[in-house]
N, C-alpha and C positions, 0 to 999 in steps of 0.2 A: 514724191520724196518721202522716204521711208522713216519712221521713228523707233528707235529701241525703246524695248520696255524696261521698266525700272525693276530694281529687286523686289519689291513687294507685289509686284504684279506676275513675276516669274513665278514666284512661291503659290500665288493663289491659283495660276493656271495648272500649276504642277498637282496640287490638291483637287482642284475639279477634276483631271484627268484620272487621278489615281482612285478617285471616288466613283468615277463613271466605270472604268475597269471593273474594280472588286463588285459592284452591283450588277453587270453582265455577267461576271463569272459565278457569282451566287445564283443569278436568275438560271443559268444555263445548269447548273449542278441540281436546282430545285426541280426543273423539267425533267432532268435526265433521271433523277429519282424517283419522278413520278408524283412528287408532293412538296408542297412549299414548306418553309422551314415553321411558319405559323400553323400547319395543318394538324387537329387533332387526332393522330393515329394512335393506336393500342396495340398490344403483343399478346398472343396466346400460343401456347405450345401443345403438342400433341405427338405420342410416340406410336411407332409402328415397327413390327418384325422387319417389314420389306416395305421400301417405298417404291419400287417398279417404276423407275424411271423418272419421279419427281426431282427437278432440279429448282435451284435458286430462280425466282422469277415466276415459277407455276402459278397460274391464277388462282384465287380462291373467291368461292361463291358461296352466299349465305342465302339460301332459299331461290336459286337461279341469278340471284345480283352480283354483280362483279362487288366484291368485298375487299379486295386488296392482293396479296401475292406472298409467296416463300420468300421470308427475308433471310432465312440460315437454315443449315443442315449439321447437325450435331451426331457425330458417329456413336456408336454403341461405347459405353463405359466397359463393358466385358464383353467376350465373344457370346453373339446369341442373343446379346441384349436388344433394346430398342433401339431405333433411327429416331431422334427427336426431330420434328419440323417445328422452326419457329415462323409463326405467321405474322404478318404484318397487316391490319385491318383498319377502315377507314373509321375515324370517330364518330361520325353522324348513324353509324349501324351498330355503334355499342349495345343499343337497346336490345337488337336481335340476337346477341351471343349470350345465353344464360349459363350460369355455372355447371348446369345438367347438359349443356349442348354436348353434340359428339361430331366426330371429323370421321371422313371416310375420303379414301382415294378413289377415284373414278377415271375411266377412259371417256375420250370425247368420240364415238361412233366406234366401228370394229377396229379400225386402225388407226385411230385419230391420236392426239396428245393426252396429257393427263391435267386433270383438273383437282382441286381439294375442294368436296363440298360441307358445308358446315348445317349440321340440323340444329335448328336454334334452342331446343329443349323447350320446358314448361314455362308458361307465363308466371308461375307462381314462385319460381327460382330467382335469386338474385343475379343480377348482371355480372358476367364473368368478370374478375378484376384484371387488372394489367399483369402480363405475364403468367397468367394462370393456365394450369394444366387441365386440358380438355381429354376427354375419354374418346378413344378410336374404334372405329367399326372395321370389320374384315372386309375386302374387296373379292367379289367373285369373278376372277379373271376368265375370260375364254378358254385359257388353257386349262383352267382347274376344273372347268365344268366338263370339257370334253374329256379330262381324266377320269372325271367320276362317272361319265358314261362309261367310258370303256371299261373303269373296274366293274360296273354293274354288269355290263354284257360277258366280259370273263366270267363272272360270278353265275350267271344264267347258265354259260357253256357248261361250267364246272358242276352243273347240279345244285347251288346255293338257292334257298330262297324258293317263295311258291312257284316262280314262273321255271326257275331252274329244274324242281323237284318234277314238274309238268313236263319238262322238255324230256328229261331221262327215264319218266315213267311211261313205258307204252302203254299200258291199261288206262292210264290218266289222259292221256293223248287220243285214244280211240274213244272216250268217254266224252270228250271236248268234241269232236268231230260229229259225234252221235247226237248231242245237244245241239251243234249247229244246223246239222242237216233236219234236226226236227223243226228248229225255228224257220228255216226256210219253206219247209212242208207247211207251217202253220199260217205264215205271211201270205203263201200262195193259196191256202185255204181262204184266208180274209180276203183277199184281191178278188176270188172267185164269188164270193158272197156279196161283195160289193158292187160288181158287175151285174149280179143278179138283180140285186136291188135296183140298180139303175134302169134297168128294163121293165121293171114292175109298171102297169099302165097309170098308176096313181103317181108314180114317182117320175117316169122318164121325160115329161112334159117340164119338169124344173130342174133337171140336171144336164148340164152341158157336156157332153162327151165328144170330144174333137175326133177321137178315132171314129165313131159311130157315124158322126156327121159329115166326114170330110172323106173317108175311106170306103168307096162302095165299089167292089170289084164288078158289081154285075150290073152298074149303070153307066151311062155315058155321061162323061163329065165336061161341062162346057163352062168355059172360064172367062172372065175379064178382070184385068188386074189395073189398079191406079194406085201411085205413088200418094203417100198420105197428104203431100203438099197440093197433090191435084184436087183432092177434096175439100182439106182442113188445112186451117193454121197448125202448126207442129205442137203436138201435146193437148190439143182442144178436140172439142166433138161437136163443133156447129159448123153447118156447112157453110162455105163461102159462096159467092154469087159464080166463081167459076166452076165450083165443085156442082153446084145446082145443074148449071149448063151440061156439064159432062154426063150427069145422070139423067138428064133429058135426051141427049143423044144415045144413051143406052137402052131407053125404052123400046125402040123398035125391036132391037136384037132381043130382048125378054119378049116382046110378045110374039116373036116368030118361034119361039121355044114352048109355047104352051101346049105340051105333048100331055097325052093321060099319064097320070102317075108322077108327073115330075112336079119337083119342088128347088125352091131356091135356099141356099145358104150364102148369108153374108159374112165373111171372116176377116177380123182387123187384126194386123200384128203390130208391136211396136218394135223399135230400134233398140237392141239389147245394149248400146252404147249409149243411150238416152241418158238425159239428167234425173229421171225418176222411175227408175225401175219398177220400185215398189207400187207405184200406182198405174202401172201399164196396164195391167189386166182391165181395172175399171176404166180406164180412158179408152182402151180399144173396143169394150164391151159397148158402152155409149157412141162411141163411132160408128159401129155396127148398125146397132139400134135407130141413131139418125139417118143411115142411108136406107135401111127397112122402111121406116116412118114416111120417108120423102117418095119413095117409089110406090109405096101402096097408097098414100094420100093422093099424090097427084098423077100417078100413069096407072094404078089399080092391077099391079102385078100379080097381084094374089087371085083375082078373078080368072076363073076358066069359061065361063058361060053365064047365063042368067042365074043359074042356082048352085054352081058348084064353084069350088077355089080351091087353090093349093096352097101348101105349106111355106111360109118364108120364116127363115129363122137368123136370127143374129147373135154371133159368137165373138167374143173376144179373148185372143190367144195371149195378148201382153207381150214378153220376151220370150214365152215358150217355141220352140221350133215347129215347123208343119208335122204332122204325122208322118208323113212320106217325104223323104229329102227331095228337095227340088233339084232338077237336072240343069236348069238354067239360072243365071243369075239375077235376082229380083230384088227390087227395092227393099230394104230391112223393114221400114216404116211403109206399111202398105195396106191396102183394103181390096179384097176379092170378093165380086159377086160371080155365085156358082151355081148353075142349072142342071140338076141331075136328070136324067131321063132312063127308066129301067130299060133293060134290053131283054129280049125273049119274051 
């Protein structure tokens, strides 16, 4: 059985519905405008000769922090005057925007949209007041930079400036070529001197020359190659149990190559794409030394007889390529045990 509402009940129900509708509308408006009516926002202004695609709603940042948006754009009062941007900023960031702050229009990436960046200014200055006018800074657009480069190149072509005069002056150009040739000759002389020093008896034992150690046209090269992971954990120079077993299996091969004048070189390479290329040369040198120490200590690969021995050298090449390009695909991170036997 239904019962009709009284007059006062109907009035009260109507007030509740109207109040709820008003609050909902106000909430939607506040969310749509990105601020509640009790939010402590403040405004500043800045003028630019060109705003380069900035629109109402363009984001504003202070030291990279999202600080607000462009609230309005006022056209110039006279032709050629400044376009004034009105910026609405979050109230809790007021202390970061000082009276001597400056404003710049920036691009987000090479082809991205625009953003307004505010440089806060000095801590000694007072906070900017509401509706304060801040100084603007010019923006270097990509098209402007390319235009300046083009203008510079045209000036050089026309003989302007030092470079332009050099291009137009045959004598100056010839003198520059002579100077460059002299520099190349000087560097070649330095290289020859360095190579000569490395071959001195007191020096050559302390200098690793990959070319001299690994490129020997008059010797037979016998080589065994191991991927780094077969002997070591990646990036480390401590032989694993499996690595020691592989070197044990290598010992008979080395013993069969104990020819007169032979010597052994252990060379290690690192993967150029590895995580620590700066440490690669040190790690590869330590890996080669670990191999040499194990082979000498456990298998006496250096001994040729009761009173004779052969040289066993460890070299780490880091991420450098081998002196002679490889014909076959090899592991990027690897260790090579090479026995050179003189011929003839």
